[in-house]
C-alpha positions in Angstrom: 29.7 -53.1 78.4 32.8 -54.7 77.0 34.8 -56.0 79.9 35.0 -52.7 81.9 35.3 -50.4 78.9 33.7 -46.9 79.0 30.3 -46.9 77.3 31.5 -45.0 74.2 34.4 -47.4 73.8 32.2 -50.4 74.3 29.7 -49.1 71.7 32.4 -48.6 69.0 34.0 -52.0 69.8 30.7 -53.9 69.8 29.7 -52.4 66.4 33.2 -53.1 64.9 33.1 -56.7 66.3 29.7 -57.4 64.8 31.0 -56.3 61.4 34.2 -58.2 61.8 32.3 -61.4 62.7 30.7 -61.3 59.2 34.1 -62.1 57.8 35.1 -64.7 60.4 37.0 -62.4 62.7 36.6 -60.6 66.0 38.4 -58.5 68.6 39.3 -58.7 72.2 39.3 -55.6 74.5 42.4 -55.8 76.8 41.9 -52.5 78.6 43.1 -49.0 78.4 46.6 -47.6 78.8 47.2 -44.8 81.4 47.8 -42.4 78.5 44.4 -42.9 76.8 44.9 -45.7 74.3 42.6 -48.7 73.9 44.4 -52.0 73.9 43.0 -54.6 71.5 43.8 -58.0 70.0 42.3 -59.1 66.7 41.1 -62.7 66.5 40.0 -65.2 63.9 40.4 -64.1 60.3 41.1 -60.5 61.3 44.3 -61.5 63.1 46.0 -62.3 59.8 44.0 -60.3 57.3 46.2 -58.0 55.1 43.6 -55.3 55.6 43.6 -55.4 59.4 45.2 -52.0 59.8 42.6 -50.4 57.5 39.9 -52.0 59.7 41.5 -50.7 62.9 41.8 -47.3 61.4 38.4 -46.9 59.8 36.1 -49.0 62.0 37.7 -48.5 65.5 40.4 -45.8 65.9 38.7 -43.0 63.9 35.3 -43.4 65.6 37.0 -43.6 69.1 39.0 -40.4 68.3 35.9 -38.6 66.9 33.9 -39.4 70.0 36.8 -38.3 72.2 36.7 -41.7 73.8 40.4 -42.6 73.2 43.6 -41.2 71.8 44.1 -44.2 69.7 44.4 -48.0 69.5 47.3 -50.2 70.7 47.2 -53.5 68.8 48.7 -56.4 70.6 49.7 -59.7 69.0 47.0 -62.4 68.7 47.0 -65.1 71.3 44.7 -68.0 71.7 42.0 -67.3 74.2 38.3 -68.0 74.5 36.9 -64.6 75.6 36.5 -63.2 72.1 33.8 -60.5 71.6 32.7 -61.9 68.2 33.9 -64.8 66.1 31.9 -66.6 63.5 33.3 -68.5 60.5 32.6 -67.1 57.0 33.4 -68.1 53.5 33.1 -64.6 52.2 36.2 -62.5 51.5 37.0 -59.6 53.9 35.1 -56.5 52.8 37.2 -54.0 54.8 
């Protein structure tokens, strides 16, 4: 499980993180809000990618809503930490 996330949330986040890692990025799960939103931080290449909102929508928020696991995603500004779910350098361009 992703740092205390519900199983459905963890599954979506782990799948998205594995895809983001291909392009040198990742995500960090920061918890849930009381009103049902998942709090995330994008890391690596995804933190500054111009397509990050598309990635959030298609790879994370839509699946979470479809599963009824969350009302949406709250994106927090990137910070430098070491507890990233997935981060691997890549020379390929983002495919989001």
